N, C-alpha and C positions, 0 to 999 in steps of 0.2 A: 504493500499499500505506499509506502514511503517515497516509491518509485514513481508516483503519479499525483503527488501532492506539488504544493507551492508554486504553482503557476496557473494563469489564467488563459484559456487560448481562445480568439476567434478570429477567423478570417474573414476577409472584406467578401459582402454581396452587392448587389448593382442596383440601379435605379428602380425604384417603385413608380408608383402612377405619377407621374411628372405634373400633373394638374392639381392633385389632391393634397389639401393639407388640414388632416383631420384631429378633433381635437376636444378632450374632455376638460374642461378648466377645473380645476382645485379651487377651495375659495379663498379669495385673495386676501393676502398680508394688507397691514396698515400702508404700506408704501403702493399699493397697487400691484404687486408680482404675487404669483401664487406662493401660498405657503410652502408649498411642497408635498409630494405624493407620500402617504404613509400606507407603508405594504399591509396586507391583513395580517401577515405574519409578526408584525409588530417589529422593533428595532432590532435590525439583523446583529446580531453577537452577544444581545443581552440574558440569554437562556441562561439557565445556572450551572451549565455544566463549563463555560466559559471563564466562570468568577472565580480567581484564583482562590484555594483552600474549600471551594464549595464541593457539591455532592458531584460525583462522576455518574451521567447518565447514558445509558443504552451504548457505551463505551465511546462516544464522542470526543470525550477529552482524550483517549488515547490516538483516534484517528488526527486530532489538533495537534498533538504532539507528533506525528509521523508526519505529518506537512511539515511543521516547524521546523524539524531534523531535515529534510530535504533543502529548507533553505538555508539554514544553517551551513550545511558541509556537514559530509561524514567526518567526525573527530574533529572538526575544527571549530565547533561552539559558534554560538551567534556573534552576527554581524554588531559591532558598537553602534548605536545610536545617541551617543552623543547626551544622557540622561541629564536632564535639570535639578537641583534639588526642590524636592517637595514631588515629582512627579515618576510614575513607574517609567522603566526605561523602555518598556514596549512601546509607549506612547496610545495606549488603549484604552487599559484597565482604569484611568482615571488618574487625577492629580490633584495636588494640595489645593486649597480653595485661594490662599493668596496669590500664587503663581497664576491662576485662572482669572483672578481679579487683574492680574498686571496685563496678561495677556488679551485679555478683553477690553480693557481700557486702551492699551496701544491701539488694538484693530479698528476701535470704535474711532479714534484720531485718523487714522489710516485711510478709512472709509469716508471722510468728509474730503480727502483730498483726492482720491481716484478720477481719472478720466478718461473712462475707455479703454482698460488695460483688461486686458484677456489672456488666460492659461489655456493652453490644449495639451491635454495628459495623453500621449500616445504609447505605442510599447513595441520595442523593437524585437518584434516575433515575426521574422520577415518583412516584407516592406510595406503590406497593406494599410496597418494602420499610420505609419509615415505619412503614406500616399495622401490618405485622408485627412492628415492632420495639415498638411502643406495646402491642399486645395481649399482647407476651410479658414485658414489663417489667412490667405489670400483674398477671400471674399469677404473676412472681418476687416482687413487692412482697407478694403475700398468703403467701409463703412465708417471709416475713421477710427477704428481700434488699433491698439497697439498690443500686437499679438505674437508670444514666444511659446516656444512647444518644448515640453519637458518628456523625458522616457520615464513612465510608470516602472519598468524591469529595472532601469540604472537607479531608480531611487530604493531598489530592496538593499543594495551596499555590496560591497567586497563581491565574492565569489558567487553571490545568489543573481546578481544583475546577468550573469551570462548563461548560469544553469538553467534556467527559464527555456532556455530555445533549447540544449542539449536534452531536457528531460522530454518535451513535445517531439524532437525527433525521434528520440529513443521509442516512445510509446507509437506513432504513426510506421515505424519501422515493423511492428510487430502488428500481423493482420490481426483484426477486432478487437486490440486493445483502446485505442481512442474511441473508437466507436461506442466498446462499452461504456466507457468513463462520460464521454458526453450524451448519451442518450440515457444511462441510467443515474446520472448523477446532476450533471451539470444542467439538463434542460429542465430536471423534476426538483433541482432545490435538494439533493440529497447531501447525507450526514457530511460525506467526505467534500464535498463542494463548497459547505459551510465552514469544514474544519480547514480548508485551503485559502479561504477567505480571509479569516481569523490569522493565519499565519504570515501570510503577507501583507496584512495590514499592519502588523507590528513592526516591520521595517518600514513600510511606505511612509505612514502616517508621520511620524516625527521629521523626514525629510520634506514632506507636502507642506508642515507647519512652517518648519524653516522659511522654504520657497515664498510663502504667503506671506509672511513676516516682513522679509526683507524686501518683496516687491509687491507692492498693494495692488489687489485685483479687483477687478469687476465682476468678471465672468470668467468660470472654470468649463469647461466642456472636456470633459472626458470620454476618450477615443479607445478607451482599451478599458477592459473589466477591472482590474486590479486598481487604476485610477480612480474611477467611479467608488467603490468600497471606501478609500483613503478619503474621497473627497467629502462622502457622506457624515464621515466620522469629524472631520475638522471643520465643517461650516458651521456650527454653532460657536466657534472660538470667534468668528470674522463677520462682525454687523455689517448688513449689506451686500455679502456674497452671495452671488446668485450662481447656481449649479446646473448645468445640462449634461446629458449621456447622449453620445451618437454613437450606434452601432448599425452596422450595416448587415448584420446577418438575418437571414429570414425567420429564423427561431431563436429571436433573443433570450437567453439561458439565466438563469438563477442570478449567476455573480453579476449580471448587468444593472439589475433592479435595485435599490437602496431609498431608505429614508431619505430626508432632507435634499432631494434631487427635485429641480424646480419643472424639468422639461426634459422630455426623452425624443429625440430626433431618430427616427427609425425611416426606413427605404420601402415599406410593404406594408399592407394594412395588416396580412399576416402575422408581423413582426409585431406592429400596434397591438395585435392582442394577445402575443405573448410576453409584453410587458405588462398587461392588465390582467396577466394570470397571476403574476405576482402583487401587481398593486392594482387594484380595481380602478382607484380613483384618481390615476397619473395621468397627467399632462401630457397628451402625446402627440407629434405633427408626424406626417407621411410626407417627404421629400425626397427629390430625386438624388441620386448620389452625385456628389462633385467630382468632376473632371479636371486635371492639371489643364494650366493654360496653353501649353504648348500644343494639345490635342485637338485643338480649335483653328490651328493655323497649320496646317499639316501641306506638304507638298503635293502637287497631282499624281496621279499615279506613274502616268508619262515621265513626270521629274524623277520620281524616286527611281523609276528602273532603268533610267538612263544611269543616274550615279552607280547604281550597284551592278552595272551590266546586265541585265536580266530582257531578254526578249519582250518586244510589247505585248505578243500574242500567246506567251508559254504561261500555263499553269501556274501558279505561286502562291504558296502558304506560307505564314508568319506561326513558327510552333515555340510556344514557351512555356512555361510552368511555375510563374511565380518566381521570385530572387532566389529560391532554392533549388529551382532546377529539376521538380520532381517527378517521376514517371521515365517511362522508358523513352526518351528524347532521343536518346543515339540510336537506338533501334529502330525507332518509327522515321527519323528522317534517313535514317537508311534505306527503310522500304518505299517511302514514300518516294524518295530520290529515282530509285530503281524502277519504278512505277513512270518517271518522266517528268515530276513534279518539282520546281524549282523550290526548296526549301530554306527560307530565314531562321536558322536554327539559335533563338537567344538562352544562354547558359544562366544569367543572372549571374549571382554573385558565387556561384558553385564552379570553383576554381577545377576543380578533377572533372567536370563535367565539360567545362570549358576547353581544357586540353583534348577529350577525347571526341568533340565536335569538329576540332582544329584538324586531328588527325582523320577522320572522318572524309574531310573536305578536302584532302590531298589525294584520297581515293576515289571519290566521287564528286566531280566538282559542279554537281547542280544544287550540294551544301553549301553554303555560306555562314560560316558560324562568328556567331557573337559573344562575348561574355557580357559583363555588366555595361549597358549602353543606355544613353540619353537619346538613342536615335528612333526609337519604339514610334513615336508617332510615323516618321517617315516609311518605316519595316511594315506597318500596316497598310500605308497607302500605296507601298508597291505590291502588297497581295491580294488575294483573290479571296481570301479564307484566312482566319485565324484558329488555329488550332491550339487550345490551352486548357488549364484547369481553371474550376469556378473560382473568382477573384477581381479584383478593381482593373484587371486588362480587360474584363467582358464591357463596361462602362466606356471605357478608351476606345474598343472598338466601335462599339453602337455609335458614339460619337462621330467617328469617321466612315460610317456605313457600312462596317464589314460582318459578314454571317460571321456564326462560331460553331466549331467543333469541340465541344467540351470532353476531354479524358475523364476519366471518374476514377479519380486518381488520391484527391483530398476526403479522407477518413470524417465522421463525425459532423460540424457544421458546414464542413463542404460536400457533403451529400444534401443538406439541407439548400443550400445555396444554390446548387447545380438545378434542383428540381424548379426553383423559381425562375432561373435565365430559361429553363426550356418553357417555363410557363408564357413567358414573355416574348416568345418566338423568335426566327431568323437563328435557332439554334439546334444542334443535333450532339448527341452524345454517343460516346463511342467507347468500346474496352478498351484495357491496355496493352493490348497484345499488337504486334507490329503489322500483322497481317487483318485485323480486324480495322486499326487505327488507318491503314491504306484503303481499304474497300473504300470506310466512312466516307474519307477525304474526296476521294476521286467521285464518289456519288455527288457530295455537297459542290462540288466544282463545276459537274454537270448542270446543278441547279442554279448555282447563283452568278450573277454580274454585279460588280461594285458600281455603287451610280456613280456618274458623272461629278456631280458638287463635290467639294472637296471635305465639306462638313455635313451629316446628315442630321446632327442636333446639335443646337445652339445652347447657351448658358442660361438664356432667359428663365427655364423653367425653376432651377434650381437656385438662382439669386432670389425671383419672386419668391418662392416657398419658403426660404432660409431667413427671409426679412420678414416674413408673418411671423414665422415661428420665434424670432428675437423679440418680434411687437408684444407679443403673447406674454413675455416674461419680462417687461420693462424696457425693453432697447428698440421702443420705434422711433419715429421720424424728428422727435424733439426729444429724445434722451437727452 
């Protein structure tokens, strides 16, 4: 059990109904902003099993200890969190009244000086969360905010920040393991999920408290579940702080949903209903998934192909699977190239995969390899079809007007998000073996023809929906 604790995982999914902004408004506060959604389960983390010295109920304390042990590292002891006098070092179980009064007074003084400062809490598990943070930050900047991004996983401190990725990689490497954790614990709010939340918050809460104390902030948007949990815990200490959670998962799991959250941003009506599974009175807005600015200004297909040396009439696909390069990309690229398809194969940050694709390209010249690259808009423009896993790439491909062939390679939340992409249309799904992948790619290429326009979807729907959502929590035209 210790091998699957200590992290929260979510993979990006894509645009919901571009025109929809659905919300149930909670009771407004005295300032006119929502008072926050209260989960039917009560304040998370306050059950007796989590109190030091309290009774152990159904083994929950044991599970929490296992999750904490994973975060701390085998034999290494917990990371140091710079305890202050009068406060417990984990930052979760309470602190002395005098310390609380000092901090509340300082936060109240800071609140009077805030002028549109926003903090985006991302998580360095792949690139999906950082991509969403970058797109949201650009939109906030256009509205006059000063936006900055912090990494929730790095807030774990020491070796714990990098361990989250290693644990997740280990889970998805074992067939069925992450599916079991996601569907039996994360989506349902099982005991292990709650233990993971408590364990991570012990490290993240003090770091987030320090960040908000040093940098007065009006708005915190958590784009990673670990950040959402920590923000819920520290919000009462910072008067006037407004908090939002942005999850692009189709089925928002329990670790995203917390007390003291003023607004949830999601990308489908299904996701909104999953939020209300845990917080029935939550304020929820359905928005399209934001896409980074370069995807709204790609080259034409002709220009992109000339730059890459691809014949104008040749079938061409972009093959990629996130920054980790999950799945049979080398075998798939080889099979598709042998069938006469030009393959723009992107390894992301996976250096061993990049080396293998480079070696393949020396034998098969229809394979054009890339490592980590900022040329994805041009590569999409050059292609007729994007072959990928479920993730933020899907939204980017839709902006440029490319159909999708989705490889069923990401377990857990990836399977949820894949189903949503299929429902949205212009997408097919294939198995991971090279023969199936190639047959599906050839069939898709027979059916699709990229549009002549450079951009099929503009940013207007996102900007309008995001602005409407911010207005509901006090950041309207005259905030």
